[in-house]
ROKE-953434 format. One record per residue (C-alpha): residue in one letter; x, y, z. Coordinates in steps of 0.5 Angstrom, whole numbers. Layout:
# residues N
a;X;Y;Z
...
***
This chain:
# residues 406
m;-31;60;36
s;-27;65;32
t;-21;70;34
a;-20;77;31
r;-16;77;25
g;-9;80;28
q;-10;77;36
s;-5;71;35
a;-8;64;36
c;-2;63;41
d;0;66;47
a;7;64;47
p;12;69;46
i;17;64;42
a;11;62;37
l;10;70;36
q;18;71;34
v;17;65;30
e;12;67;26
r;15;74;25
l;21;71;23
a;19;67;18
s;15;73;15
a;22;76;15
r;25;71;11
w;21;67;6
h;16;74;5
g;10;70;7
s;11;65;2
r;13;60;8
a;9;61;13
t;11;58;20
t;5;59;25
i;5;56;31
i;-3;55;34
g;-4;54;41
r;-4;55;48
d;-4;49;52
p;2;47;57
t;5;41;53
l;6;45;47
t;9;51;51
d;13;46;55
a;15;44;48
l;17;50;44
d;21;53;50
r;25;46;50
l;25;48;43
a;28;56;44
r;33;53;49
f;36;48;43
a;36;53;37
a;41;57;42
s;45;50;40
g;49;48;34
g;48;40;36
p;44;35;32
v;36;35;34
l;31;29;34
i;24;31;33
s;18;27;35
g;11;26;34
e;5;23;30
t;3;25;24
g;1;31;23
t;3;34;29
g;7;39;25
k;14;37;26
e;17;40;20
l;14;47;23
f;19;46;30
a;24;44;25
r;24;50;21
a;23;55;28
l;29;51;30
y;33;54;24
l;29;61;24
l;32;62;33
g;38;58;31
d;45;62;29
r;44;59;22
h;38;63;20
r;41;66;15
g;45;59;11
p;39;55;7
f;34;51;10
l;34;45;6
s;28;38;7
i;27;31;5
n;22;26;7
c;26;20;7
a;20;16;7
q;20;17;-1
y;27;14;-2
h;26;6;-2
d;32;5;-6
g;38;6;-2
q;43;8;-8
l;38;14;-9
i;37;16;-2
a;44;16;-1
s;45;21;-8
e;41;25;-6
l;42;26;1
f;51;26;0
g;52;26;-9
h;54;22;-14
r;59;23;-19
r;58;21;-26
g;58;13;-28
s;57;11;-20
f;50;7;-22
t;46;7;-28
g;42;14;-30
a;48;17;-27
i;51;21;-33
a;54;27;-29
d;57;29;-22
h;51;31;-18
r;52;35;-11
g;48;33;-5
m;43;36;0
f;49;37;4
e;53;40;1
e;48;45;-3
a;45;46;5
s;53;47;9
g;52;53;12
g;45;53;13
v;40;47;17
i;38;40;13
f;31;38;16
l;31;30;15
d;23;27;15
e;22;21;17
v;29;20;19
g;27;12;22
e;26;10;14
l;34;11;12
t;37;5;9
l;43;1;14
t;48;4;8
a;45;11;8
q;45;12;17
a;53;10;16
m;54;15;12
l;49;21;16
l;53;18;22
r;59;20;19
v;57;27;17
l;55;28;26
g;61;26;28
e;66;28;22
g;63;33;19
e;64;30;12
v;61;27;6
v;64;22;0
a;59;22;-6
v;57;15;-8
g;63;13;-14
s;68;17;-11
t;74;17;-5
k;74;24;-4
t;71;27;2
v;68;33;3
h;67;37;9
v;60;40;10
d;58;45;16
v;51;43;17
r;46;43;22
v;41;36;23
v;35;36;25
a;31;30;24
a;23;28;24
t;20;22;26
s;13;18;27
r;16;12;29
d;19;9;34
l;26;9;33
k;28;5;40
a;24;-1;38
m;28;0;31
v;35;-1;35
l;33;-7;38
e;30;-10;32
g;36;-8;28
t;34;-4;23
f;36;3;26
r;43;4;27
s;44;5;35
d;50;10;36
l;46;14;30
y;40;14;35
y;44;16;41
r;48;22;37
l;41;25;35
r;36;24;41
c;41;28;44
l;37;33;43
h;30;31;44
i;23;35;42
v;17;31;43
v;11;35;39
p;5;34;43
p;-1;30;38
v;-8;34;38
r;-11;30;44
e;-7;32;50
r;-8;39;48
g;-14;41;52
d;-17;46;47
d;-12;48;42
w;-16;44;37
e;-22;50;37
l;-17;55;36
l;-13;51;31
a;-21;51;27
a;-22;58;28
y;-16;60;26
y;-17;55;19
l;-24;58;19
e;-21;65;18
e;-17;64;13
l;-22;61;8
a;-27;66;10
l;-21;71;7
r;-20;67;1
r;-27;66;0
g;-30;72;2
v;-35;68;6
a;-35;68;14
k;-38;60;17
r;-38;57;23
f;-39;50;26
s;-46;49;29
l;-48;47;36
e;-48;40;34
a;-42;40;30
l;-38;43;36
d;-41;37;40
m;-39;32;35
l;-32;35;35
r;-31;36;41
s;-32;28;42
y;-27;27;37
g;-20;24;39
w;-17;27;32
p;-12;22;30
g;-10;26;24
n;-7;32;29
v;-7;38;26
r;-7;36;19
e;-14;33;20
i;-16;39;23
k;-15;43;17
s;-18;38;13
v;-25;37;17
v;-25;45;16
d;-23;45;9
t;-28;40;7
g;-34;43;12
f;-33;50;9
h;-34;47;1
l;-39;43;3
s;-44;47;6
d;-50;50;4
g;-50;56;8
h;-46;60;14
l;-48;54;19
i;-43;48;18
e;-46;42;20
p;-44;35;22
r;-46;32;15
d;-41;37;12
f;-36;34;15
v;-37;26;18
e;-33;23;11
q;-27;26;14
f;-26;22;21
e;-22;16;20
v;-25;10;22
g;-25;7;28
s;-20;13;31
g;-23;11;38
a;-26;18;38
r;-27;21;46
g;-35;21;46
p;-40;16;42
h;-40;19;35
r;-37;14;31
v;-35;14;23
p;-41;11;19
a;-39;5;15
g;-38;6;8
r;-37;13;7
g;-30;15;3
t;-27;22;1
g;-27;23;-5
a;-19;22;-6
s;-21;16;-3
d;-26;13;-8
h;-22;16;-14
a;-16;11;-12
l;-20;5;-10
r;-23;6;-16
q;-16;6;-21
m;-15;0;-17
l;-21;-4;-19
s;-21;-1;-26
e;-14;-4;-27
e;-12;3;-29
v;-7;3;-24
s;-3;-1;-19
f;-3;0;-12
w;4;4;-12
d;1;9;-16
a;-6;10;-14
v;-4;10;-7
h;3;10;-5
t;6;15;-7
p;0;21;-7
y;1;19;0
l;8;20;1
a;8;26;-3
r;1;28;2
e;-3;28;-3
l;-7;23;0
t;-8;24;7
r;-8;18;12
s;-15;18;13
d;-15;16;5
a;-11;11;5
r;-15;7;11
l;-20;8;8
v;-17;5;2
i;-15;0;5
l;-21;-2;9
s;-26;-2;3
g;-21;-7;-1
l;-21;-12;6
e;-29;-12;6
r;-29;-14;-2
s;-24;-19;-1
r;-27;-21;5
g;-20;-20;10
s;-15;-24;6
y;-9;-20;5
k;-7;-25;0
q;-13;-23;-5
l;-12;-15;-3
v;-6;-17;-6
r;-9;-19;-13
l;-14;-14;-12
f;-9;-8;-12
n;-6;-9;-18
i;1;-12;-14
k;5;-16;-16
s;6;-23;-11
s;13;-22;-10
d;12;-15;-8
y;7;-18;-2
l;12;-17;3
k;13;-10;1
f;7;-8;2
m;5;-11;9
d;11;-7;11
f;9;-1;8
l;2;-2;12
r;5;-3;18
h;11;3;18
q;5;8;16
q;0;5;21
l;-4;4;16
k;-6;-3;17
p;-14;-4;20
g;-13;-8;28
p;-19;-10;31
a;-22;-3;32
t;-25;-4;25
d;-26;-11;25
h;-33;-10;26
l;-34;-7;20
l;-31;-13;16
q;-37;-16;19
r;-42;-11;17
a;-40;-11;10
d;-42;-18;10
e;-48;-16;14
r;-49;-12;7
s;-48;-18;2
p;-52;-24;5
s;-49;-28;0
s;-42;-26;1
p;-37;-32;3
q;-35;-31;11
p;-28;-27;13
l;-23;-31;13
p;-21;-35;20
r;-16;-31;24
e;-12;-36;23
e;-11;-35;16
e;-11;-28;16
q;-5;-29;21
n;-1;-32;15
f;-2;-27;11
g;1;-21;16
***
């Protein structure tokens, strides 16, 4: 399970071209290496190359951790705007509608509290280039209307201004959410949805890419070997476990497993005990292996301890680090699951346990739903197992009561 350095882990000419262009454009500061040989990936890359020649907006769909930003960079590098700016923003980190509008479209001094000077938005800054809107489904309806104007008229109006400013920007948007379902719910504009999805690319999840996970794991192992000066490999038992795993966290989870296994292993062989804590609870692995209950990562344990000691709230301990990608989806789910074990399945008690104001209950539940962090039937047995470990603990709340809390 290794590839010689210099031998690409992807045979697709498009991926090799993108890697060379990224090296020339950013001089190694922003690597754009797309790894894999499965037809589902190479077909998506072929589609990407064809769309790169167009100037229209592109929508990139795919699960969290599949590499949507890499595809956005590839579109930029292969297109005729590669000499202009490439700016990216994660829309999910802005919950204030005015703030995201200001960041994207600019504002005028005095337009809202804290606006002490005029501010150029990212669309003006990116003029002549490409702007990447990650998690575009998190935009407020107001910001969606402003984005639609940019796509239709090539104009932006800063917050607090009536003056239109012309911009020449290609929009590449990405989402892990079902925008069509959001249109039906009324939370995403239908006209913006159809405008964005005119050129649509779906990045396949790792579980649908055959043995590509092995190429990815080998690539990350080689990177670590070069940096640390020691070569390591997975044992046969570890490989057997990895082959049976469903990789719900996709490419990002593979990197996390390799990093953890590499640094926790004592010798040159990485055993299952060195990385199993990174496996996502209730992931639906393809084989008999499952994650042992009650094992959290260092990051998830730290976040939980912070909240239980009442040092910080959920928003500071989990929400902000998660959006900044300092906590993985696995970490965040383990925190939620551990909290539910302590609250015996009650979300109402969980809010108090996590130092969340009662007025923020719906905001908390919406965050869990939107980010797919709410444990489902696949993890119910773990809550039951937690009760079995503490015979004196009350039984979990009835399903009807749990449903009342979300």
